[in-house]
DOTI-892814 format. One record per residue (C-alpha): residue in three letters; x, y, z. Coordinates in nm, 4 decimals. Layout:
residues N
   rest         xx         yy         zz
    Ala          X          Y          Z
...
end
This chain:
residues 211
   rest         xx         yy         zz
    Met     2.4643    21.9853    -7.9651
    Val     2.8276    22.0719    -7.8930
    Glu     2.9245    22.2000    -7.5473
    Val     3.2056    22.4537    -7.5397
    Ser     3.3601    22.5410    -7.2034
    Leu     3.5096    22.8859    -7.1554
    Leu     3.7388    22.9343    -6.8552
    Val     3.7521    23.3016    -6.7573
    Glu     3.9958    23.4965    -6.5429
    Gly     3.8167    23.6713    -6.2601
    Gly     3.5456    23.5879    -6.0129
    Leu     3.6002    23.3027    -5.7723
    His     3.7640    22.9706    -5.8353
    Pro     3.5120    22.6850    -5.7891
    Asn     3.7091    22.5640    -5.4867
    Ser     3.7145    22.9033    -5.3178
    Asn     3.6013    22.9376    -4.9552
    Asp     3.4891    23.3006    -4.9833
    Ser     3.1647    23.4350    -4.8351
    Ala     2.8220    23.3585    -4.9752
    Asp     2.7792    23.7197    -5.0923
    Thr     3.1088    23.7130    -5.2803
    Tyr     3.0181    23.3799    -5.4371
    Glu     2.6811    23.5201    -5.5452
    Asn     2.8490    23.8197    -5.7107
    Ser     3.0894    23.5853    -5.8897
    Thr     2.7895    23.3910    -6.0169
    Lys     2.6306    23.7134    -6.1441
    Leu     2.9542    23.7997    -6.3240
    Arg     2.9614    23.4559    -6.4862
    Glu     2.5989    23.4828    -6.5944
    Ser     2.6493    23.8290    -6.7448
    Leu     2.9499    23.7074    -6.9459
    Tyr     2.7474    23.4100    -7.0650
    Lys     2.4620    23.6325    -7.1844
    Leu     2.7009    23.8748    -7.3537
    Leu     2.8969    23.6122    -7.5443
    Ser     2.5921    23.4016    -7.6263
    Ala     2.4425    23.7061    -7.7965
    Gly     2.7290    23.6825    -8.0452
    Leu     2.6356    23.3278    -8.1475
    Asp     2.3501    23.2169    -8.3695
    Glu     2.0882    22.9994    -8.2035
    Lys     2.0917    22.7761    -8.5098
    Asp     2.4588    22.6951    -8.4454
    Asn     2.3414    22.4451    -8.1833
    Ile     2.6175    22.5357    -7.9373
    Ser     2.5926    22.5062    -7.5602
    Leu     2.8326    22.7588    -7.4057
    Lys     2.9457    22.6937    -7.0488
    Val     3.1263    22.9822    -6.8774
    Glu     3.3391    22.9029    -6.5718
    Met     3.5141    23.1613    -6.3540
    Arg     3.8588    23.0483    -6.2405
    Gly     3.9894    23.3379    -6.0318
    Ser     4.3517    23.4097    -6.1222
    Tyr     4.4907    23.3990    -6.4756
    Lys     4.7338    23.1249    -6.3692
    Ala     4.4417    22.9018    -6.2772
    Val     4.3104    22.9601    -6.6280
    Ile     4.6248    22.9192    -6.8374
    Asp     4.6950    22.5814    -6.6781
    Phe     4.3732    22.4513    -6.8305
    Lys     4.5442    22.2339    -7.0926
    Lys     4.7199    22.0420    -6.8156
    Gln     4.3835    21.9400    -6.6715
    Pro     4.1558    21.6572    -6.7876
    Leu     3.9065    21.8863    -6.9624
    Ser     3.7068    21.8585    -7.2820
    Pro     3.8878    21.9300    -7.6120
    Gln     3.6234    22.1995    -7.6590
    Thr     3.7721    22.4129    -7.3824
    Leu     3.8855    22.7720    -7.4378
    Ala     4.0280    23.0407    -7.2095
    Leu     3.9543    23.4116    -7.1766
    Ile     4.2040    23.6165    -6.9780
    Asp     4.3303    23.9697    -6.9256
    Phe     4.6375    24.0832    -7.1157
    Asp     4.7648    24.3210    -6.8489
    Val     5.0168    24.0858    -6.6855
    Phe     5.1820    24.0292    -7.0233
    Gln     5.1666    24.3990    -7.1125
    Arg     5.3445    24.4925    -6.7883
    Gly     5.6037    24.2168    -6.8282
    Glu     5.4898    24.0270    -6.5192
    Glu     5.4389    23.7176    -6.7321
    Ser     5.6042    23.6100    -7.0571
    Ile     5.3761    23.5588    -7.3556
    Asp     5.5890    23.2519    -7.4296
    Ser     5.4313    23.0817    -7.1280
    Ile     5.1110    23.0360    -7.3278
    Lys     5.2643    22.9984    -7.6737
    Glu     5.1868    22.6283    -7.6950
    Tyr     4.8159    22.6857    -7.6397
    Arg     4.7756    23.0318    -7.7947
    Glu     4.5052    22.9190    -8.0375
    Phe     4.2836    22.8294    -7.7422
    Ile     4.3491    23.1471    -7.5389
    Phe     4.1842    23.4842    -7.5986
    Phe     4.2367    23.8214    -7.4343
    Met     3.9963    24.0747    -7.2838
    Val     4.2240    24.3506    -7.4162
    Gln     4.4135    24.4833    -7.1119
    Ala     4.1299    24.3668    -6.8895
    Met     3.7550    24.3115    -6.8972
    Glu     3.6955    24.6741    -6.8045
    Ser     3.8393    24.7798    -7.1421
    Trp     3.5220    24.6448    -7.3006
    Ile     3.3127    24.8642    -7.0718
    Leu     3.5198    25.1768    -7.1389
    Ser     3.4732    25.1256    -7.5124
    Gln     3.0989    25.1861    -7.4709
    Pro     3.0779    25.4678    -7.2122
    Glu     2.7112    25.5365    -7.2828
    Thr     2.6322    25.1973    -7.1307
    Ile     2.7833    25.3155    -6.8015
    Glu     2.5281    25.5961    -6.7908
    Lys     2.2482    25.3566    -6.8792
    Ala     2.3484    25.1105    -6.6068
    Phe     2.3682    25.3724    -6.3312
    Glu     2.1265    25.6335    -6.4630
    Gln     1.9617    25.6846    -6.1243
    Tyr     2.2958    25.7788    -5.9685
    Lys     2.4162    26.0244    -6.2366
    Val     2.5538    26.3607    -6.1212
    Gly     2.5613    26.6527    -6.3659
    Lys     2.4723    26.6593    -6.7344
    Lys     2.8144    26.6077    -6.8916
    Pro     2.8304    26.2727    -7.0746
    Val     3.0724    26.0157    -6.9351
    Ala     3.2250    25.9877    -7.2832
    Glu     3.3474    26.3463    -7.2481
    Asn     3.5439    26.2720    -6.9326
    Arg     3.9160    26.3478    -6.9545
    Tyr     4.0057    25.9907    -6.8604
    Ile     3.8629    25.8400    -7.1787
    Lys     3.7828    26.1184    -7.4285
    Asp     3.9726    26.0588    -7.7555
    Ile     4.1635    25.7701    -7.5954
    Ala     4.1518    25.4211    -7.7446
    Pro     4.0325    25.1847    -7.4680
    Asp     4.2875    24.9175    -7.5619
    Thr     4.5699    25.1623    -7.4768
    Ile     4.4526    25.2209    -7.1187
    Leu     4.6853    25.0155    -6.8979
    Phe     4.4677    25.0115    -6.5853
    Pro     4.1086    25.0160    -6.7130
    Asp     3.9667    24.9033    -6.3791
    Lys     4.1147    25.2091    -6.2058
    Val     3.9939    25.4403    -6.4818
    Leu     3.6441    25.2921    -6.4583
    Asp     3.6477    25.3405    -6.0818
    Ala     3.7525    25.7059    -6.1273
    Leu     3.4728    25.7600    -6.3801
    Leu     3.2119    25.6217    -6.1444
    Lys     3.3338    25.8283    -5.8502
    Glu     3.3287    26.1508    -6.0528
    Asn     2.9972    26.1002    -6.2292
    Phe     2.7751    25.8984    -5.9966
    Gln     2.6647    25.9151    -5.6342
    Gln     2.4528    25.6881    -5.4191
    Glu     2.2877    25.7464    -5.0850
    Lys     2.4061    25.5518    -4.7838
    Lys     2.2905    25.6226    -4.4312
    Gly     2.1481    25.9580    -4.5377
    Lys     2.4662    26.0726    -4.7103
    Leu     2.5581    26.0938    -5.0780
    Ile     2.8831    25.9130    -5.1503
    Pro     3.0676    25.8498    -5.4789
    Leu     2.9803    25.5252    -5.6544
    Lys     3.2730    25.2825    -5.6614
    Tyr     3.3566    25.0146    -5.9142
    Lys     3.3784    24.6618    -5.7799
    Lys     3.4455    24.3723    -6.0139
    Leu     3.2718    24.1370    -5.7731
    Gly     3.0003    24.3866    -5.6989
    Asn     2.8637    24.5808    -5.9931
    Ser     3.0595    24.4746    -6.3037
    His     2.7794    24.2379    -6.4052
    Ile     2.5405    24.5336    -6.4294
    Leu     2.7743    24.7017    -6.6771
    Leu     2.8426    24.3899    -6.8833
    Glu     2.4703    24.3353    -6.9320
    Gln     2.4497    24.6685    -7.1167
    Leu     2.7265    24.5976    -7.3690
    Asp     2.6680    24.5337    -7.7386
    Ile     2.8609    24.2208    -7.8391
    His     2.8481    24.3112    -8.2080
    Arg     3.0238    24.6428    -8.1442
    Leu     3.2822    24.4629    -7.9309
    Lys     3.3466    24.2223    -8.2207
    Glu     3.4152    24.5164    -8.4499
    Gln     3.6473    24.6933    -8.2084
    Phe     3.8390    24.4094    -8.0435
    Ile     3.9894    24.1377    -8.2624
    Asp     4.0050    23.8769    -7.9851
    Val     3.6309    23.9043    -7.9216
    Lys     3.5734    23.8295    -8.2888
    Asn     3.8338    23.5518    -8.2888
    Leu     3.6842    23.3923    -7.9769
    Leu     3.3362    23.3737    -8.1254
    Asn     3.4768    23.2408    -8.4529
    Lys     3.6730    22.9755    -8.2628
    Ile     3.3604    22.8608    -8.0819
    Lys     3.1869    22.8150    -8.4162
    Glu     3.4949    22.6383    -8.5545
    Leu     3.4794    22.3838    -8.2714
    Leu     3.1244    22.3083    -8.3780
    Ile     3.2356    22.2353    -8.7345
    His     3.5148    22.0003    -8.6243
    Ala     3.3220    21.8286    -8.3453
end
């Protein structure tokens, strides 16, 4: 069996000193990503996928400078490159090992809005489908520059939860409820819509062949 390590932007770095609750939510995020991506691999491929959260994208893109296994890949957001905060040339040397979650991970979620309703069905307000919301209707998810903010706006407008006897808008928190949303996604649809999802899964299988 070949073990492939995938370093992911987001969550907590293993050396983080954050609270136990935050660490638990980071673990849930890691586990949901593992389940999602594993669903895109065949069991017969005999691949052991290890997902590791590394916090910032800089902690991820430095992975080739660390003493890691040759079967190590990286999955990061594209937003910092899109906004010009980081040059794409900074990862040119290792581009074949680095894959993008479109602008950000939330782009995947926005591409399947019906899964948002499924995840938070008990909190839904009104009958209008989330897919019909002005923030995402007829808009390609890979063109949304701040998908996390759009997802937060969608949740606040369409879902409410009770706290201390009051109904308040549901908020999006990457280290809070993103794992619930990721668990609803269809990896095969993501492969069809986002080229880097397809390329990532193909690369994992390629590592098996050349191991």
